[in-house]
C-alpha positions, 0 to 999 in steps of 0.5 A: 726131533726137529732135525728128523722132520724136514716137513714140519713147516710144509705140512702147515702151509700145505694143509691150509692151501689144500683146504682153500683149494678144496673150497674153491673146487666145490664152488666150481662144482656148484657153478659158482666160480667166476674168474676171480675164483679161478685166479685165486685157485691158480695162486694157491696151486702155484704157491703149493707147487713152489712150496713142494719143490722147495722141500723136494716133494716132486709128486705133490708139485706135479699134482699142483701143476696139473691143477694149474693145467685144469684151471688155466683155460678158464682164467679169463673166461667170463663164466669161469670154470665149468662145473664138469671140471670140479671132479678133475680138480677134487681128484688131484686135491684129494691125492695131495691131501693123502700125500700131505697126511702121509708126511705126518706119519714119518720123519723122512720122505719115502722114495715115492714122495721125495725127488732126488735133490740133485735132480731138483737143483739141476732142473729135472722138474715137470715140464722141462726134462720131458719126464726122464729119470733124474741123475743119481742123487749126490751124497753132499746134496742129500745132506745139504740143509734145506735153508729154503724151507718155508720160513717160520716167523717167530720172535727173537730169543733176546726179546723173550729173555728181556721179558723174562728178565724184566718180569723177574727184576720187577718182582724183586723191585716189588718185593723191595717195597715190602721193606718199608712196612716195618717203618710204617708200623713204627711210624704208627706206633710213634703216632699213637704214643704222640697221641697219648702224650698230647691226650694227657691231663692238662692239670699237671703242674708246670714242670710235668707239663713242660717235660711232656711237651719235650717228650712229645716234640722228640716223638714228633721229630722221630715221626717226621724223620721216619716218614721222610725215610719211608717216603724216599724209599717208596718213591725210589722203589716206585721209580725203579719199578716203573723203569723196569716195567717200561722196559719190560713193556717195550720188550713184550711189544717186540715179541710180536715183531720179527726181523725182516731178515728172517725171510731173506735165507728162503728168498735167496735159496729160491733165487739161487735154485732158479738160477742153477736150474736155468744155468744163470749164476747170480749174486743175491744182496739184501738190506734192511734185515734188522727192520722189525715188523709185524709177523703177519705182514712178513708172512704175507709179503714172503709168499709174494716175494718168493715169486718176485725173486723167481721172476727176477731170475726167470724173466730178468737175468740173461744167460751168461753169453748174452750178459757178456755180449752186453758188457755186463758181469757174467754173474747177474745181480738181485738186490732185496731191500726192506725199509720204511718210507713215511707211514709205509714199509717198502719191500724193493726187489731190483735186478740188473737184467734185460728189463721187461720186454714191453713190445713183446708184452704189448703183442701178447696183450693185443692178442686179447685186446686189440686196443692194447697195441696203443698202450705206453710202456708204463701202462703195459707194466701196470697190466702186467701187475694185473696177472694173466700175462706172460712173456714166456714162450712156453709153460715150465715149472718156473714160468709161463702162467703169468701168476707171479706178479698177480701174487704180489699185487694180491699181497699188496691189496691184502695189506692195504698197500700197492705194487709198482713196477719200473723197468729200463730195457737192457738195465733191469727191473725194480718192483716195489711193494709198499704196505702201510706200517701196521706195527714196527720197532724203530730206534728213536731219539726222544726230544722235548719241544714246547713241553711235549715229548716227541720221538724222531727215528734215529736212522734219519738223524745225522748228528745232534749239534749245539748252537748259540742263538748268535749262530742262527743266521737270518736272511729275511724270513729264512733261518739257517745254521752252518753244518760241515762248511755248508749252510742248511735251513733251520726251524724250531720243531715247535714252529713246524707244528704251528705253536706260537713263537716263543722267545728263543733260548740262549742255546739250541739243540739242533738235530741234523736231518737227512732230507730229500733235498739235502740236510736240514736242522730242527731245534729242540729244547732237550734231548731226552735219550734214545730208545726202541719204540714200537710204532703203530699207525694212527687211527683213520679218524685221527687226521695228522700232518705228514710229519707224523709217522705214527705213535708209540705208547708209554708204560701207562698207555699214553701215546707219544707221536713218532715223526718222519724225518724226511717230512720234517726236513721238507717242512723245515725247507717250506717254513724257511721260505714260506714267507717269501713265497706267500709274499708273491701271492696276493690271490688264492689258488682255486683247487677243483676236484670231485674227490674229497681226498685229493682236494684235502691233499692238495689243499694241505700241500699248498697251504703248507707252502704258504698259499691261500686255497679255495676249493670247488667240487665240480667244474661248474662250481669252479667256473662260478667261483672264478667269475666271482673272485680273482685267482692266481691259478686253477688246479683242475682234475680231468675226470669229473662228472659233467664238465671235465677239466679239459672243457673247464680250461676251454671255457676259461680261455674264451673269457677275457677275465679268466684267459690269463689265469694259468691252469694246471691239470691233474689226472691219472691219465697219462696217455699221449693223446691226453697230454696233447689235448691238455696242450691244445686246450691251453693248460700250463701244466699236466700232472700225472697222479701216478708220477706225482712229486710234491716238489715238482708241483710246487715248483711249477705252481711257483713259476706260473704264479710268479710269471 
């Protein structure tokens, strides 16, 4: 029975990791193990060690730890691990395989495999207690449920029941469509009778002919009534069947989705175990557990987040005495939040600890790369994400390998996303894992605008309000409405998508949206209700506005766009002020960048704000265009083949016709010397791509153009 087999999930995970470790060890033996292979093997061993510790299998954890010992010296070696180390790896992997196989032959861990729960909770792990025997196990600990076992991602029972019940209802409705068959047979008989009557001999006397016509008229009337009832019954039956199939279709799609909260328990247990082992009490707060995501996304991020929350305890939270000295609560705090942001899902882990010691990390980096001593704090944090750097003073079962952040970065890369690390010394650290939205279940409000059905996520809608035409205020090009004693910008939803202006209705239904700069109101023609929509991303070839978060499918497979509320609110603000902005701009802005993606992004942002945009793919082409036509501003990339952005600005400053045109540099380089050089050559602004903020860019451009 399930209660008698505490290793049923561990065996699945361990078997896969053993297979990957075996493949990597064989590659080492063949001399085909560059640093990338070694780093992958370290991650697999680290993950296996953590999983084994979770289910109290200390011997397997020790073997995995020994694999790390074998591989760690070769992590950064250009030639990778030497072939002679393969046998040491394979012997450990074989030992793990034997232990994992033995688990399938039993329902409880033998003494040779299972560590004392008390010893594991108290920190008597390999590398800390010097291998001394653990204290006697506590009876209550032995009976404690293993809530931190590897998470199993499965659909909710309610969704399964919804599919089963929906199919049953659909079968009932389908069966009801058989009832009109009798009416169809009756109509057929009436039609035959009518044909016989009308086909009777025409040479009958007038009285008989009149009687025949009267009987034919009655038959025709009965046929008309019967066909009307038949049509009504079939129409209503088909409508009910379609509604039921739509609901069942939605429930079936949700079967592949898993609530984010399903991974919270194991993550909290991992954090609490690490806290107990280090003597650091903590509170673990979670948000966004009701967000439903693709099980594959949660499976990948779960493994990464295990390392992230342990890092938050080990490297973030201070001991109680230090927290009291810093006037902090004795109990540390870790927050884990899952949410949507545009077309992405964002997993955020925050702690209120001491923050990353960038000075110490910089010294560790400088031991291998002397130039690292000049890195800024943000650059140090980026290097920490690359893995292989640890600020721990010694290697323990919980830290010291520099692998945890590497696992998070790899998870982001596997899912096509990114990882961002932010830290404030003395206040804490935040790690943000952002991955594209592959598929998610979202409660939406369905609206109609300009004859189109669109869906808007309900979590970004504060309220729906009915406004008369006279309630819409106008100041120049700006439209606004009054909401909660405040004036908020207003725009029709169709206008945001470029639909031609139509006569405004007598009444608007406005959705009040929560935007990045405050509330905004968007007008729609009709509210069609709310439903749970399974949102998919648009194909890469389908270019769409930033206001489109994805698409959902109806029961017939037709796509319906799902919009992004924060982008909608920003668009309302831009539309309200676009005419005023463009009125100040009589000359276009010249965007110079060798990256197609960056050019298109900047062009989209500027044109949405009402600016005319010209493009150049190199600084040389930009100079030629600048000499031929007047421009209001240059937006220039720094790193380009041939002439770079600094040189472009230097040359324009030496030409009288171009010297007064403001120029803004855009670059991923954020070193102080780069910023200083930008000022030296005469740049009017310097935008760092890693800290790109659309509002900041537009604000800077507006100030420069108007000046």
